[in-house]
C-alpha positions as CSV (number, residue, x, y, z in Angstrom):
1,M,-50.4,-19.3,113.7
2,K,-51.7,-16.5,116.0
3,K,-49.6,-15.3,118.8
4,S,-51.1,-15.4,122.3
5,S,-51.1,-11.6,122.2
6,D,-53.6,-11.8,119.4
7,I,-55.9,-14.4,121.0
8,F,-59.2,-13.4,122.7
9,F,-60.9,-16.0,124.8
10,S,-64.6,-15.9,123.8
11,I,-67.2,-15.6,126.6
12,R,-70.5,-16.6,124.9
13,S,-72.4,-17.3,128.1
14,V,-72.2,-17.0,131.9
15,A,-71.3,-20.7,132.0
16,D,-68.2,-20.0,129.8
17,Y,-66.8,-17.4,132.3
18,L,-67.6,-19.5,135.4
19,K,-65.9,-22.5,133.7
20,L,-62.9,-20.3,133.0
21,R,-62.7,-19.5,136.7
22,N,-63.5,-23.0,137.8
23,Q,-66.7,-21.9,139.6
24,P,-70.0,-23.8,139.7
25,L,-72.9,-22.6,137.6
26,Q,-75.9,-21.8,139.8
27,H,-78.0,-20.0,137.3
28,P,-77.8,-20.2,133.5
29,L,-78.2,-16.4,132.9
30,I,-76.4,-14.8,135.8
31,G,-73.4,-15.6,137.9
32,L,-71.0,-14.1,140.5
33,V,-67.3,-14.8,140.9
34,D,-65.6,-13.9,144.2
35,F,-62.0,-13.9,143.3
36,N,-60.9,-14.1,146.9
37,K,-62.3,-17.6,147.1
38,I,-60.7,-18.9,143.9
39,N,-57.9,-21.4,144.1
40,E,-55.3,-20.0,141.7
41,E,-54.0,-23.5,141.0
42,Q,-57.4,-24.6,139.8
43,S,-58.1,-21.5,137.6
44,Y,-56.9,-20.2,134.3
45,K,-56.5,-23.6,132.7
46,T,-56.7,-22.4,129.2
47,P,-54.4,-21.8,126.3
48,P,-52.6,-18.4,126.5
49,Y,-54.8,-15.5,125.6
50,S,-54.5,-11.7,125.6
51,G,-58.0,-10.8,126.6
52,L,-61.7,-11.6,126.7
53,E,-64.5,-11.2,124.2
54,F,-68.0,-11.0,125.7
55,D,-71.4,-11.9,124.3
56,C,-73.0,-11.0,127.7
57,Y,-72.8,-8.1,130.2
58,A,-70.0,-8.1,132.8
59,V,-69.4,-5.9,135.8
60,F,-65.9,-6.1,137.4
61,L,-64.9,-4.8,140.8
62,K,-61.2,-4.7,141.2
63,E,-59.5,-4.8,144.6
64,N,-55.8,-5.2,143.7
65,I,-53.1,-3.7,141.6
66,N,-50.5,-5.2,139.2
67,C,-53.0,-5.5,136.4
68,K,-53.6,-3.4,133.3
69,L,-56.5,-3.5,130.9
70,K,-56.3,-2.7,127.2
71,Y,-58.9,-0.9,125.2
72,G,-58.6,0.5,121.7
73,G,-54.9,-0.2,121.6
74,C,-54.1,1.7,124.9
75,S,-53.2,0.4,128.3
76,Y,-54.8,1.6,131.5
77,D,-54.0,1.0,135.1
78,F,-56.7,-0.9,136.8
79,D,-56.6,0.4,140.4
80,S,-58.0,-1.0,143.6
81,G,-61.6,0.0,144.2
82,T,-62.3,0.4,140.5
83,M,-65.4,-0.8,138.5
84,V,-65.4,-1.6,134.8
85,F,-68.5,-2.4,132.8
86,I,-68.5,-4.5,129.6
87,G,-71.4,-4.8,127.2
88,P,-72.1,-7.6,124.7
89,N,-69.8,-7.7,121.6
90,Q,-66.9,-5.9,123.4
91,K,-63.3,-7.0,123.8
92,I,-61.0,-6.3,126.7
93,G,-57.3,-7.0,126.7
94,I,-55.5,-8.0,129.9
95,T,-51.8,-7.8,130.9
96,K,-50.6,-8.9,134.4
97,D,-47.3,-9.4,136.0
98,S,-46.1,-12.8,137.5
99,S,-47.3,-11.8,141.0
100,F,-50.8,-11.0,139.9
101,K,-53.6,-12.7,141.9
102,P,-57.1,-11.5,141.1
103,Q,-59.1,-10.0,144.0
104,G,-62.6,-8.6,143.9
105,Y,-65.7,-9.7,142.1
106,A,-67.1,-10.3,138.6
107,L,-70.8,-10.3,137.9
108,L,-72.0,-11.6,134.6
109,F,-75.5,-11.7,133.2
110,H,-76.8,-12.7,129.8
111,P,-79.1,-10.4,127.8
112,D,-81.7,-13.2,127.9
113,L,-82.1,-12.5,131.6
114,L,-83.6,-9.1,130.8
115,K,-86.1,-10.3,128.2
116,G,-89.7,-9.6,129.2
117,S,-88.6,-7.5,132.2
118,F,-88.5,-3.8,133.0
119,L,-84.7,-3.9,132.5
120,N,-85.0,-5.0,128.9
121,L,-85.6,-1.4,127.8
122,D,-84.1,0.3,130.8
123,I,-80.6,-1.2,130.2
124,K,-80.0,1.4,127.6
125,H,-80.2,4.1,130.3
126,Y,-77.0,2.8,131.8
127,P,-74.5,4.1,129.2
128,F,-71.4,3.0,131.2
129,F,-71.7,-0.4,129.5
130,S,-70.2,1.3,126.4
131,Y,-67.7,3.4,128.2
132,S,-64.0,2.7,127.6
133,V,-61.8,1.1,130.3
134,N,-60.1,4.5,130.9
135,E,-63.5,5.8,131.9
136,A,-63.9,3.3,134.8
137,L,-65.7,4.1,137.9
138,H,-63.5,4.9,140.9
139,L,-65.2,4.2,144.2
140,S,-64.8,5.9,147.6
141,E,-64.4,3.6,150.6
142,K,-68.1,4.1,151.5
143,E,-69.2,3.4,147.9
144,H,-67.0,0.3,147.7
145,K,-68.6,-1.2,150.8
146,L,-72.1,-0.6,149.5
147,I,-71.3,-2.2,146.1
148,V,-69.7,-5.3,147.9
149,D,-72.8,-5.7,150.0
150,I,-75.1,-5.7,146.9
151,L,-72.8,-8.2,145.2
152,K,-72.9,-10.4,148.2
153,S,-76.7,-10.3,148.1
154,F,-76.6,-11.7,144.6
155,Q,-74.7,-14.7,146.0
156,K,-77.2,-15.2,148.8
157,E,-80.0,-15.3,146.3
158,L,-78.1,-17.6,143.9
159,N,-77.6,-20.0,146.9
160,Q,-81.4,-20.3,147.3
161,N,-83.4,-22.9,145.6
162,T,-85.0,-21.4,142.4
163,D,-88.7,-20.5,142.7
164,N,-91.2,-18.2,141.2
165,H,-89.6,-15.2,142.9
166,S,-86.0,-15.8,142.0
167,K,-85.9,-13.9,138.7
168,S,-87.7,-10.8,140.1
169,I,-85.4,-10.7,143.1
170,L,-82.3,-11.0,140.9
171,L,-83.5,-8.3,138.5
172,S,-84.4,-6.0,141.4
173,T,-81.0,-6.5,142.9
174,L,-79.4,-5.9,139.5
175,K,-81.3,-2.6,139.1
176,L,-80.3,-1.5,142.6
177,L,-76.6,-2.1,141.6
178,L,-76.9,-0.3,138.3
179,D,-78.8,2.7,139.8
180,H,-76.1,3.1,142.5
181,C,-73.4,2.9,139.8
182,S,-75.2,5.7,137.9
183,R,-75.3,7.8,141.0
184,F,-71.6,7.2,141.6
185,Y,-70.7,8.1,138.0
186,E,-72.6,11.4,138.4
187,R,-70.5,12.0,141.6
188,Q,-67.4,11.2,139.6
189,F,-68.3,13.7,136.9
190,I,-68.6,16.4,139.7
191,T,-65.4,15.4,141.6
192,R,-63.4,15.3,138.4
193,E,-64.8,18.6,137.1
194,H,-61.3,20.0,136.5
195,I,-60.5,17.1,134.2
196,H,-63.8,17.4,132.4
197,S,-63.5,21.2,132.1
198,S,-60.1,20.6,130.4
199,C,-61.8,18.1,128.0
200,L,-64.5,20.7,127.2
201,K,-61.9,23.4,126.5
202,K,-60.0,21.0,124.2
203,F,-63.3,20.1,122.5
204,K,-64.0,23.8,121.8
205,E,-60.5,24.2,120.5
206,L,-60.9,21.2,118.2
207,L,-64.3,22.4,117.0
208,S,-62.8,25.8,116.2
209,A,-59.8,24.3,114.5
210,F,-62.1,22.0,112.4
211,Y,-63.8,25.0,110.9
212,Q,-60.7,27.0,110.4
213,S,-59.1,24.2,108.4
214,Q,-60.1,23.4,104.8
215,N,-60.9,19.8,105.5
216,Y,-64.4,20.3,106.7
217,E,-65.7,21.1,103.3
218,K,-65.9,17.4,102.6
219,K,-67.8,16.2,105.7
220,L,-69.9,17.3,108.6
221,P,-68.2,17.2,112.1
222,S,-69.4,14.2,114.1
223,V,-69.6,13.4,117.8
224,D,-67.5,10.3,117.1
225,Y,-64.8,12.4,115.5
226,F,-64.4,14.6,118.6
227,A,-64.7,11.7,121.0
228,Q,-61.9,9.8,119.3
229,S,-59.8,12.9,119.2
230,L,-60.1,13.2,122.9
231,H,-59.5,9.5,123.4
232,L,-63.0,9.0,124.9
233,S,-65.8,6.7,124.1
234,T,-68.7,8.3,122.3
235,N,-71.2,7.7,125.1
236,Y,-68.8,9.0,127.9
237,F,-68.0,12.1,125.7
238,G,-71.7,12.8,125.2
239,D,-72.5,12.5,128.9
240,L,-69.5,14.7,129.8
241,I,-70.6,17.5,127.3
242,R,-74.2,17.3,128.5
243,K,-73.2,17.7,132.1
244,E,-70.8,20.5,131.4
245,T,-73.0,22.5,129.0
246,G,-76.6,21.3,129.5
247,V,-77.0,20.3,125.8
248,S,-75.9,17.2,123.9
249,A,-72.6,17.1,122.0
250,Q,-74.5,17.0,118.8
251,E,-76.5,20.1,119.7
252,Y,-73.4,21.9,120.7
253,I,-71.7,21.1,117.4
254,Q,-74.8,22.2,115.5
255,K,-74.9,25.4,117.5
256,Y,-71.3,26.2,116.6
257,M,-72.0,25.3,113.0
258,I,-74.9,27.8,112.9
259,Y,-72.5,30.4,114.3
260,V,-70.1,29.8,111.5
261,A,-72.9,29.8,108.9
262,K,-74.1,33.2,110.2
263,H,-70.6,34.6,110.0
264,E,-70.3,33.4,106.4
265,L,-73.7,34.7,105.4
266,E,-72.7,38.1,106.8
267,H,-69.2,38.4,105.5
268,S,-68.8,36.2,102.4
269,E,-70.3,36.2,98.9
270,L,-71.1,32.5,98.9
271,S,-74.5,31.4,97.7
272,I,-76.7,29.4,100.0
273,K,-75.9,26.3,97.9
274,E,-72.1,27.0,98.0
275,L,-72.3,27.7,101.8
276,A,-74.0,24.4,102.4
277,Y,-71.3,22.5,100.5
278,H,-68.7,24.6,102.2
279,L,-70.0,23.5,105.6
280,G,-69.9,19.9,104.7
281,F,-73.6,19.3,103.8
282,K,-74.2,16.9,100.9
283,Y,-77.6,18.4,100.2
284,P,-78.2,22.2,100.5
285,Q,-81.8,21.6,101.6
286,H,-80.5,19.8,104.7
287,F,-78.5,22.9,105.7
288,S,-81.5,25.2,105.1
289,R,-83.7,22.9,107.2
290,L,-81.2,22.9,110.1
291,F,-80.6,26.6,109.9
292,K,-84.3,27.4,110.1
293,K,-84.8,24.9,113.0
294,K,-82.1,26.6,115.0
295,T,-82.8,30.3,114.1
296,G,-86.4,30.4,113.0
297,L,-85.3,31.8,109.6
298,T,-84.1,30.3,106.4
299,P,-80.6,31.3,105.3
300,N,-82.2,33.6,102.6
301,Q,-84.5,35.2,105.2
302,Y,-81.5,35.7,107.5
303,K,-79.6,37.5,104.7
304,L,-82.5,39.7,104.1
305,E,-82.7,40.6,107.8
306,L,-79.0,41.6,107.7
307,K,-79.7,44.0,104.8
308,K,-82.5,45.6,106.8
309,V,-80.1,46.2,109.7
310,V,-77.5,47.8,107.4
C-alpha cells in the first residue's frame, strides 16, 4: 500500500482541478480559481496526497506563506507574490503546515484550447512552463497588481455567455498574461544578475573540470549534465547562459571543446581519430565536421597551419 507521501493526485482536465477545489466549471478547457473565495471546509475532500500531476497547463500566483513545493526531490519556499508555471506531464509535490490556508489564484488551461490558434505554436516560446519550482517568478508589487488584474479579466470573460468571440478573447488574454510573465522573467534575470553570474562562474569551473578529468573520454558533455549539476532545469539554464554570454549553452560548450581540441592538436601526439575518441566523440567524422564548422579548417588543415607558423 502506498503512503500518502507517495501519492500524486492526477489532474487530467480543468474539470478535475476545479472539482478538487469545489469550484464550478464554466468552460471545459480553461478555468480560474480564486483561493480567497474558497470555503476551506468544502475543499480538499480527497484521500491524502503529496502532490499533483498535471495533464494540462497551470499558472499559480501565491499570496501567502507556510507552504513549500517539492520538485526533483528538493523543497522550496513558496513566498508571497510568487508565480509558478506547470506544463503537461509534470508533477509537483506540496507540503503545508496545519495553519495553511491557500490565497492567490490558479489558472488552468488544457492544450486543446490552443489547437488551431496562434498560441498552438507560440506556447513553446514560453520556456518557463518547463522551469523548476526553484526558478519561480518573483513579482514586484506593481507587477503583482498587473497580473491580478489580468487574472480577474479571465473571470469576467468566463462569467459571460459563450459566443463566437469567447475563445479569441480568452486566448488574447492568455497571450497578454504570458507576454507579461516573459517580460518579468527578463527583469528577474537582470535584477538577479549577481546570482546568475555566480552560476556562470560555476558552469565554467565545471566545464574546465570536466575536461581535466579522465571521465569525458567516454561521452560528450551535455547541457543536461551541467544544468543538473547546478540544480537548474535545462531550459532555465539555457536561458541564463544565453542572457549572460549571448550564445546558447550548447554553443558555449562546443566553443570550449574546440579550445581543448586546438590545445591537444598543438601539444599532443594524438591522431585525429584518437583525439576524437579522447574528446568523447563516437565517430571521428563528427568531430572533424564540428571542428571545421567552428574554425573553417579540418583538424588536419589546422595542424598543417601550426607547422607553417613554427
